[in-house]
ROBA-273699 format. One record per residue (C-alpha): residue in one letter; z, y, x. Coordinates in nm, 4 decimals, decimal comma. Example, Ala and Ser with C-alpha at 12.3 -4.5 7.8 and 13.67 -1.06 7.14 Angstrom:
<rs>
<A <0,7800 -0,4500 1,2300>>
<S <0,7140 -0,1060 1,3670>>
</rs>
This chain:
<rs>
<M <20,8238 7,9006 14,5192>>
<L <20,7045 7,7749 14,1773>>
<K <20,3333 7,6549 14,1592>>
<A <20,2783 7,4213 13,8983>>
<L <20,3923 7,3243 13,5534>>
<I <20,3664 6,9300 13,4810>>
<F <20,4015 6,8474 13,1144>>
<D <20,4087 6,5071 12,9056>>
<V <20,2371 6,4602 12,5915>>
<D <20,3589 6,2665 12,3121>>
<G <20,6546 6,4908 12,1644>>
<T <20,6551 6,7330 12,4098>>
<L <20,2666 6,8974 12,4046>>
<A <20,2687 6,7644 12,0211>>
<D <20,5385 6,6058 11,7644>>
<T <20,2960 6,3275 11,7790>>
<E <20,5551 5,9955 11,7094>>
<G <20,5247 6,0543 11,3286>>
<L <20,1556 6,0012 11,3305>>
<H <20,1945 5,7400 11,6065>>
<L <20,4402 5,5570 11,3633>>
<E <20,2204 5,5968 11,0364>>
<A <19,9221 5,4307 11,3054>>
<F <20,1423 5,1328 11,4081>>
<N <20,2285 5,0773 10,9985>>
<H <19,8366 5,1343 10,9733>>
<A <19,7266 4,8437 11,2054>>
<F <20,0110 4,6109 11,0529>>
<R <19,8394 4,6512 10,7274>>
<Q <19,4917 4,5619 10,8768>>
<E <19,6109 4,2338 11,0708>>
<G <19,7776 4,1087 10,7465>>
<L <20,0890 4,1377 10,9072>>
<D <20,4267 4,1763 10,7073>>
<W <20,5679 4,4174 10,9600>>
<R <20,6363 4,7728 10,8333>>
<W <20,8384 5,0118 11,0936>>
<G <21,0495 5,2771 10,9471>>
<V <21,1773 5,5991 11,1109>>
<D <21,5220 5,4514 11,2380>>
<E <21,3941 5,1320 11,3556>>
<Y <21,1026 5,3628 11,5362>>
<I <21,3475 5,5484 11,7124>>
<R <21,4834 5,2754 11,8247>>
<L <21,1804 5,1252 11,9531>>
<L <21,0815 5,4587 12,1626>>
<D <21,3385 5,3045 12,4123>>
<I <21,0678 5,1204 12,5134>>
<S <20,7665 5,3302 12,6944>>
<G <20,4034 5,2350 12,5893>>
<G <20,2259 5,1063 12,2901>>
<R <20,1814 4,7692 12,3743>>
<E <20,4397 4,7069 12,5504>>
<R <20,6553 4,8268 12,2589>>
<L <20,4454 4,5903 12,0268>>
<M <20,5476 4,3300 12,2258>>
<H <20,8774 4,3643 12,2443>>
<Y <20,9342 4,3992 11,8745>>
<W <20,7315 4,0616 11,8692>>
<H <20,9586 3,8959 12,0421>>
<S <21,2285 4,0375 11,8546>>
<V <21,0982 3,8824 11,5373>>
<N <21,0562 3,5544 11,6600>>
<P <21,3499 3,5047 11,9133>>
<D <21,3047 3,1132 11,9278>>
<H <20,9353 3,1368 12,0026>>
<K <20,7853 2,9168 12,3094>>
<E <20,5508 3,0487 12,5391>>
<V <20,2503 2,8021 12,4996>>
<D <20,0971 3,0740 12,2784>>
<A <20,1530 3,3019 12,4966>>
<G <19,7525 3,4098 12,5382>>
<A <19,7304 3,4171 12,1674>>
<V <20,0122 3,6736 12,1286>>
<K <19,8764 3,8959 12,4011>>
<D <19,5263 3,8933 12,1617>>
<L <19,7070 3,9732 11,8693>>
<V <19,8692 4,2870 12,0420>>
<T <19,5950 4,4258 12,1938>>
<R <19,4404 4,4154 11,8770>>
<L <19,7061 4,5671 11,7066>>
<H <19,7220 4,8463 11,9764>>
<E <19,3314 4,8940 11,9494>>
<T <19,3493 4,9612 11,5906>>
<K <19,6444 5,1992 11,6448>>
<T <19,4799 5,3875 11,8538>>
<A <19,1849 5,4073 11,6746>>
<Y <19,3392 5,5200 11,3872>>
<Y <19,5528 5,7768 11,5532>>
<E <19,2513 5,9414 11,7642>>
<N <19,0378 5,9491 11,4408>>
<A <19,3577 6,1257 11,2458>>
<V <19,4476 6,3659 11,5510>>
<L <19,0537 6,4730 11,5505>>
<Q <19,0658 6,5454 11,1636>>
<G <19,3718 6,8018 11,2586>>
<A <19,6502 6,5492 11,1783>>
<V <19,8877 6,6963 11,4512>>
<T <19,8719 7,0594 11,6374>>
<L <20,0689 7,2005 11,9734>>
<R <20,3779 7,2599 11,9170>>
<P <20,5466 7,6702 11,9073>>
<G <20,4925 7,8158 12,2738>>
<V <20,2533 7,5499 12,4077>>
<L <19,9551 7,7001 12,4543>>
<A <20,0742 8,0882 12,5087>>
<L <20,2940 7,8858 12,8148>>
<M <20,0048 7,7350 12,9472>>
<S <19,7762 8,1092 12,9278>>
<E <20,0568 8,2939 13,1016>>
<A <20,0703 8,0321 13,3325>>
<R <19,7514 8,0279 13,4967>>
<A <19,7138 8,3872 13,4292>>
<Q <20,0247 8,4118 13,6975>>
<G <19,8024 8,2075 13,9048>>
<L <20,0637 7,8698 13,8609>>
<Q <19,8591 7,5128 13,8635>>
<L <19,9191 7,2947 13,5360>>
<A <19,8817 6,9082 13,4908>>
<I <19,9490 6,6269 13,2539>>
<A <20,2518 6,3350 13,3322>>
<T <20,2183 6,1127 13,0635>>
<T <20,2548 5,7239 12,9930>>
<T <20,0082 5,7262 12,6762>>
<S <19,6434 5,6408 12,6977>>
<P <19,3523 5,8810 12,8198>>
<V <19,1920 5,8571 12,4548>>
<N <19,4840 5,9502 12,3093>>
<I <19,5468 6,2687 12,5172>>
<A <19,1691 6,3646 12,4985>>
<A <19,1814 6,3867 12,1123>>
<L <19,4769 6,5834 12,1118>>
<L <19,3668 6,8310 12,3768>>
<R <18,9957 6,8440 12,2634>>
<T <19,1211 6,9434 11,9011>>
<A <19,3724 7,2212 12,0808>>
<I <19,1989 7,3373 12,3227>>
<G <18,8340 7,2577 12,3457>>
<P <18,5930 7,0184 12,4662>>
<D <18,6527 7,1898 12,8281>>
<W <19,0174 7,1080 12,8290>>
<R <18,9890 6,8945 13,1243>>
<G <18,9211 7,1870 13,3568>>
<H <19,2798 7,3259 13,2328>>
<F <19,4585 7,0777 13,4147>>
<L <19,4517 7,0098 13,7835>>
<A <19,5812 6,6822 13,7641>>
<V <19,6070 6,4279 13,4805>>
<G <19,7931 6,0975 13,5289>>
<D <19,8116 5,8320 13,2186>>
<A <19,8344 5,4675 13,1502>>
<S <19,4928 5,4323 13,3049>>
<N <19,6336 5,5736 13,6564>>
<A <19,9750 5,5227 13,6832>>
<P <20,0286 5,2063 13,4741>>
<I <20,4410 5,1411 13,5164>>
<K <20,6420 5,3357 13,2425>>
<K <20,8922 5,5832 13,2353>>
<P <21,1148 5,6203 13,2964>>
<H <20,9907 5,4772 13,6422>>
<P <20,8633 5,8022 13,8317>>
<Q <20,5050 5,6359 13,9221>>
<V <20,3340 5,8835 13,6995>>
<Y <20,5124 6,1607 13,8301>>
<M <20,4672 6,0877 14,1879>>
<K <20,1042 6,0201 14,1174>>
<V <20,0650 6,3492 13,9848>>
<L <20,2551 6,5805 14,2484>>
<A <20,0265 6,3882 14,5200>>
<D <19,6954 6,4751 14,3127>>
<L <19,8296 6,8566 14,2691>>
<G <19,8957 6,8216 14,6432>>
<F <20,2387 7,0127 14,5952>>
<R <20,6200 6,9233 14,6707>>
<A <20,8603 6,8614 14,3742>>
<A <21,0610 7,1640 14,4693>>
<D <20,7478 7,3827 14,3605>>
<C <20,7214 7,2491 14,0322>>
<V <20,8794 7,2248 13,6629>>
<A <20,8428 6,9330 13,4397>>
<F <20,8477 6,9230 13,0331>>
<E <20,9632 6,6687 12,8791>>
<D <21,1121 6,5573 12,5218>>
<S <21,2985 6,2472 12,6046>>
<S <21,5362 6,0919 12,8249>>
<N <21,3278 5,8439 12,9915>>
<G <21,0984 6,0975 13,0811>>
<L <21,3375 6,3241 13,2147>>
<R <21,4839 6,0278 13,3992>>
<A <21,1493 5,9533 13,5477>>
<A <21,0720 6,3532 13,6087>>
<T <21,3951 6,3587 13,8153>>
<A <21,3934 6,0542 13,9899>>
<A <20,9913 6,2165 14,1559>>
<G <21,2579 6,5003 14,2360>>
<L <21,1728 6,7620 13,9598>>
<K <21,3362 7,0148 13,7656>>
<T <21,2548 6,9269 13,4131>>
<V <21,3017 7,1315 13,0798>>
<I <21,3506 6,9365 12,7959>>
<T <21,2400 7,0122 12,4461>>
<P <21,3494 6,7527 12,2127>>
<N <21,1852 6,6539 11,8698>>
<R <21,3733 6,4687 11,5664>>
<F <21,3041 6,1190 11,7373>>
<T <21,4671 6,2130 12,0512>>
<A <21,7213 6,4903 11,9302>>
<H <21,9707 6,2074 12,0244>>
<H <21,9092 6,1546 12,3761>>
<D <22,0945 6,2237 12,6277>>
<F <21,9877 6,4832 12,8525>>
<K <22,2513 6,5139 13,1389>>
<G <22,0472 6,6753 13,4070>>
<A <21,7928 6,9258 13,2761>>
<L <21,7091 7,2403 13,4257>>
<R <21,7315 7,3437 13,0426>>
<T <21,7260 7,2265 12,7027>>
<V <21,5380 7,4297 12,4692>>
<T <21,4217 7,3973 12,0897>>
<D <21,0642 7,4520 12,1641>>
<L <20,8601 7,6623 12,4324>>
<T <20,8569 8,0063 12,2883>>
<Q <21,1717 8,0363 12,4250>>
<V <21,0547 7,9807 12,7470>>
<S <20,8504 8,2325 12,9665>>
<V <20,7024 8,2429 13,3286>>
<P <20,9265 8,4670 13,4289>>
<R <21,2055 8,2735 13,2854>>
<L <21,0998 7,9794 13,4171>>
<R <21,0793 8,1471 13,8328>>
<E <21,4385 8,2575 13,7594>>
<W <21,5396 7,9205 13,6675>>
<H <21,3745 7,7444 13,9168>>
<A <21,5477 7,9518 14,1529>>
<Q <21,9108 7,8584 14,0710>>
</rs>
């Protein structure tokens, strides 16, 4: 029986990746680097889950012959870049730069009205989640979700299922009683590895991904209702 809906954040709840890209490029300028990520390059980099991990991967790609004698300096650079990027992103979100994708709030409201629990399972940072959902839902956003898994309490990035296992444990439900919502192949792999049936809502950064094994792939959540979810889930 369906008891809970578990949502990814970036790309699923909101089409945030364009703003994340803008924020990364802002951080590069602030640090005086000549790096600039274009859309096509960022799409490739999204195969690496996690902002810090993405930055470290890119640093190694542009410095392939670098020895690890300056590993501490590289980590410090990545930390500064990520902090600058996060501050820029948070401010932009609070200024209304992104909104929730179509159908998200309606499905959440319908689910809660019908007694289903809501949860979040993401590899992004708590500050990014709070900035988005405070703006979209209000200051009491946390009360809408029985469980929140994020980079602070489930640090191993997707496609590893750690964050979903954490959320399922916090919910106290079996994977068979829940449906996950994702937008990427890494997210689908993570949810599937945790035993979750998964609905995919791709975006322009993930439309090319392989979503084999998804419960359904839909354009957005305007096409999804709780009765329809129950029907899909029961199949």
